[in-house]
C-alpha positions in Angstrom: -10.1 -10.0 -12.6 -13.9 -9.8 -11.8 -16.1 -8.1 -14.4 -17.2 -5.6 -11.7 -14.0 -4.1 -10.3 -14.1 -3.3 -6.7 -11.3 -0.7 -7.0 -9.8 0.6 -10.3 -6.8 2.9 -10.6 -6.0 4.4 -13.9 -3.1 6.8 -14.9 -2.7 8.0 -11.3 0.0 10.7 -10.9 1.2 12.8 -8.0 3.7 15.5 -8.7 4.9 17.6 -5.8 6.0 21.1 -6.9 9.4 22.5 -5.9 9.0 26.2 -5.4 11.7 28.7 -6.0 10.9 30.4 -9.2 9.8 34.0 -9.9 6.6 34.8 -7.9 6.8 31.4 -6.2 6.3 29.4 -9.4 7.5 25.8 -9.2 11.0 25.3 -10.8 10.5 21.5 -11.0 8.4 18.6 -9.7 8.9 15.4 -7.7 7.4 12.6 -9.6 6.2 10.6 -6.6 3.6 8.6 -8.4 3.9 8.5 -12.2 1.1 6.9 -14.1 -0.1 3.9 -12.0 -2.7 1.4 -13.3 -4.2 -1.5 -11.4 -7.4 -3.1 -10.2 -8.4 -4.7 -7.0 -11.1 -7.4 -6.5 -13.3 -7.5 -3.5 -11.9 -9.7 -0.7 -8.4 -9.9 -2.0 -5.1 -8.6 -0.6 -2.9 -6.7 -3.0 0.6 -6.1 -1.8 2.6 -3.1 -3.0 6.4 -3.4 -2.6 9.5 -1.5 -3.6 12.4 0.4 -2.2 12.0 3.4 0.2 11.0 6.5 -1.8 9.4 4.6 -4.7 5.9 6.1 -4.1 4.1 3.4 -2.1 2.8 5.5 0.7 1.9 8.4 -1.6 0.0 6.0 -3.8 -2.1 4.8 -0.8 -2.9 8.4 0.3 -3.8 9.4 -3.3 -6.3 6.5 -3.5 -8.1 7.8 -0.3 -7.7 11.4 -1.4 -5.8 12.3 1.8 -3.7 14.1 -0.8 -5.1 15.3 -4.1 -3.5 13.5 -7.1 -2.3 15.6 -10.0 -4.0 13.4 -12.6 -5.6 10.0 -13.2 -8.7 8.3 -11.8 -9.8 6.2 -8.8 -13.1 4.4 -9.1 -14.4 2.6 -6.0 -17.5 0.5 -6.4 -18.4 2.5 -9.5 -17.9 5.9 -7.8 -15.3 8.4 -9.2 -13.4 9.1 -6.0 -11.4 12.1 -7.3 -14.5 13.9 -8.5 -16.7 13.6 -5.5 -17.9 16.7 -3.6 -16.8 17.1 0.0 -20.1 15.7 1.5 -20.1 12.7 -0.9 -16.4 12.0 -0.1 -17.1 12.2 3.6 -19.8 9.5 3.3 -17.5 7.3 1.1 -14.7 7.4 3.8 -16.9 5.1 5.9 -16.0 2.4 3.4 -12.3 3.3 2.9 -9.9 3.4 5.8 -6.1 3.4 6.5 -3.8 2.0 9.1 -0.7 4.2 9.3 2.8 3.0 9.6 3.8 4.5 13.0 1.6 3.7 15.9 3.6 6.1 18.0 2.8 9.2 16.0 -0.6 8.3 14.5 -2.4 8.4 17.9 -3.2 11.7 19.6 -1.4 11.5 23.0 -3.9 13.9 24.6 -6.9 11.7 23.8 -8.1 8.5 25.5 -8.6 5.3 23.5 -12.3 5.8 23.8 -12.1 9.2 22.0 -9.6 7.9 19.4 -11.6 4.9 18.4 -15.0 6.6 18.8 -14.1 9.8 16.9 -15.5 8.4 13.7 -19.0 8.1 15.2 -18.9 11.8 16.2 -17.7 12.9 12.7 -20.4 10.9 11.0 -23.0 11.5 13.7 -23.7 7.8 14.3 -25.0 5.9 17.4 -26.1 7.1 20.7 -23.7 7.6 23.6 -24.6 4.2 25.0 -24.3 2.5 21.6 -20.9 4.1 21.1 -19.6 2.8 24.4 -20.8 -0.7 23.6 -19.3 -0.5 20.0 -15.9 0.7 21.3 -15.8 -2.1 23.8 -16.7 -4.6 21.0 -13.9 -3.2 18.8 -11.3 -3.4 21.5 -12.2 -7.0 22.1 -12.0 -7.7 18.4 -8.4 -6.6 18.3 -7.3 -8.4 21.5 -7.6 -5.5 24.0 -9.8 -5.2 27.1 -12.9 -2.9 27.2 -11.4 -1.2 30.3 -8.5 0.0 28.2 -10.8 2.5 26.7 -10.1 5.0 29.4 -6.3 4.9 29.0 -4.0 7.1 27.0 -1.7 5.9 24.1 1.5 6.3 26.2 0.2 3.6 28.6 0.4 1.0 25.8 3.2 -0.9 24.1 3.9 -0.5 20.3 1.9 -3.6 19.4 -1.0 -2.6 21.6 -1.0 0.9 20.0 -1.2 -0.7 16.5 -4.1 -2.8 17.7 -5.8 0.5 18.7 -5.1 1.8 15.1 -6.7 -1.3 13.7 -9.8 -0.9 15.9 -10.1 2.7 14.8 -9.9 1.6 11.1 -12.7 -1.0 11.7 -15.0 1.4 13.6 -17.3 2.2 10.6 -17.3 -1.3 9.1 -15.2 -0.4 6.0 -14.9 -2.4 2.9 -11.3 -1.4 1.9 -8.4 -0.9 4.3 -5.0 0.4 3.1 -2.4 -0.9 5.5 0.7 1.3 5.1 3.6 -0.7 6.5 1.5 -1.5 9.6 4.2 -3.7 11.3 7.5 -2.1 10.2 7.8 -0.1 13.5 7.2 -3.2 15.7 9.4 -6.0 17.0 9.4 -9.3 15.0 7.4 -11.2 17.6 4.7 -8.5 17.7 4.6 -8.3 13.9 3.4 -11.8 13.6 0.5 -11.1 16.1 -0.6 -8.0 14.2 -0.4 -9.8 10.8 -2.4 -12.8 12.2 -5.0 -10.3 13.5 -5.3 -8.7 10.1 -5.8 -12.1 8.4 -8.5 -13.1 10.9 -10.3 -9.8 10.6 -10.3 -10.1 6.8 -11.9 -13.5 7.0 -14.4 -12.4 9.6 -15.6 -9.2 7.8 -14.7 -9.9 4.2 -12.3 -7.0 4.1 -10.2 -6.0 1.1 -6.6 -4.9 1.8 -4.0 -2.9 0.0 -0.9 -3.9 2.0 2.0 -1.6 1.5 5.4 -3.0 2.7 9.1 -3.3 2.0 9.2 -6.7 3.8 9.0 -9.1 0.9 8.8 -12.2 3.1 5.6 -10.8 4.8 4.0 -9.9 1.5 4.7 -13.3 0.1 2.6 -15.0 2.8 -0.1 -12.4 3.3 -1.0 -11.2 -0.2 -2.9 -12.7 -3.1 -1.3 -10.5 -5.7 1.8 -8.2 -5.6 2.5 -5.0 -7.4 6.2 -4.0 -7.6 6.9 -0.2 -7.8 10.1 1.5 -9.0 10.4 5.3 -9.2 6.7 6.0 -9.0 5.6 3.3 -11.6 4.3 -0.3 -11.3 6.9 -2.4 -13.2 5.4 -5.8 -12.4 2.0 -7.1 -11.2 1.3 -10.8 -10.7 -0.2 -13.4 -8.3 2.2 -13.7 -5.3 3.3 -17.3 -6.0 3.9 -16.6 -9.6 5.9 -13.4 -8.9 8.2 -15.0 -6.3 8.8 -18.1 -8.4 8.9 -16.7 -11.8 9.5 -12.9 -11.8 10.0 -11.4 -15.3 11.2 -7.9 -14.7 14.9 -7.3 -14.0 14.1 -5.0 -11.0 11.8 -7.5 -9.4 14.5 -10.2 -9.9 17.1 -8.1 -8.2 14.7 -7.1 -5.4 13.8 -10.7 -4.6 17.4 -11.8 -4.6 18.0 -9.5 -1.7 15.7 -11.5 0.6 17.8 -13.4 3.0 17.3 -17.2 3.3 17.3 -18.8 6.8 19.6 -21.6 5.8 23.4 -21.2 6.2 23.9 -24.1 3.7 21.9 -22.5 1.0 24.0 -20.5 -1.5 22.0 -17.7 -3.0 23.3 -15.5 -5.8 22.6 -11.9 -5.2 21.8 -9.6 -8.2 23.2 -6.2 -7.6 22.1 -3.4 -9.9 24.7 -0.8 -10.8 24.5 2.9 -9.9 22.0 4.7 -7.7 18.3 5.1 -7.9 17.7 8.1 -10.1 16.1 11.2 -8.6 12.3 11.4 -8.9 12.8 15.1 -9.6 14.5 14.3 -12.9 13.6 10.7 -13.8 15.3 9.2 -16.8 13.6 9.2 -20.2 12.2 5.9 -21.4 12.4 3.1 -18.9 13.2 4.4 -15.5 15.5 1.4 -14.8 17.6 1.6 -18.0 20.6 3.5 -16.3 21.0 0.5 -14.0 19.6 -2.4 -16.0 22.1 -5.0 -17.4 19.7 -5.8 -20.3 19.1 -2.2 -21.4 19.0 -1.4 -25.1 18.5 1.7 -27.2 14.7 1.4 -27.1 14.8 1.3 -23.3 16.3 4.9 -23.4 13.8 6.2 -25.9 10.4 4.6 -25.1 8.7 4.0 -21.7 7.4 0.4 -21.6 3.7 -0.1 -20.7 2.4 -2.9 -18.5 1.8 -5.9 -20.9 0.2 -9.1 -19.9 2.7 -11.9 -20.6 0.4 -14.6 -19.2 -2.8 -14.9 -17.2 -2.7 -12.2 -14.5 1.0 -11.5 -15.0 1.8 -8.0 -16.2 5.3 -6.6 -16.8 6.5 -3.2 -18.0 9.7 -4.1 -19.8 10.9 -4.1 -23.4 12.9 -7.3 -22.8 11.1 -9.3 -20.1 13.2 -12.1 -18.6 12.4 -15.6 -19.8 10.0 -17.4 -17.6 9.4 -21.1 -16.8 6.0 -22.5 -15.8 3.5 -19.6 -15.7 0.7 -21.4 -13.9 -0.9 -19.7 -10.9 
């Protein structure tokens, strides 16, 4: 990692209360994000993968303070994001943007594209009316749409075109960090490739930094520089993409990667199936969260929660008994 971290996450937690007690007191908590640590360098793409419900989307929203985390710290270019006053946070949002998962629900159907993309200029009181019109036309051209599309409404566009509008909205204020929350999962496969290529080209053009949240392991492999694997609110493995896919060291990562289909009918691939169900985030297991399902679990796994340990350069694993690895070069 660089000595000056672009983005640093430490001990981030998000517990959602379950009300129902006396006087509305919470009777329990959903451990959506449970002590996450990682750092992101400027210009890189960090992938965040895991099963549905593991806390990926909640993590992304906590980083941007779209929801207030329960504990932990988020430092962006030296600024403590979770401790900023409202006005300071509003200014910081110019540098941190998000692309939401569903282009059908993240665009206001009653607003034109001109209003949707240009709303950021109104909020931050930037540019004259003429400059806004020119900037909106420029943004639409950047994402492969026509300037005359600015007067249309979201329902007049296809899913892929709507997601392009979402990308244009995220780019409006020239951000440094974009969190892409499963930006292609709601799109057809052919359209997915177009949006992914667009994101890659924009990153090269504007030196963007991405946190790319996805459950599509094949997409993450080709798009991301490093990958963080989440299970039940925790990061269990973090490594360079090629290293993770070729030489994963955590049992959960190994099982997750074995589920990726191979487009070769002659290739025999052994599937690793973990026993049991994913434990409830309301009552996560003591010790290692995977131990009820892990074939390598021992007594220490039930008693102690493993911390992320660096097994080799840039390869961190949270496991008491990490799997044996081969060549650990990048």
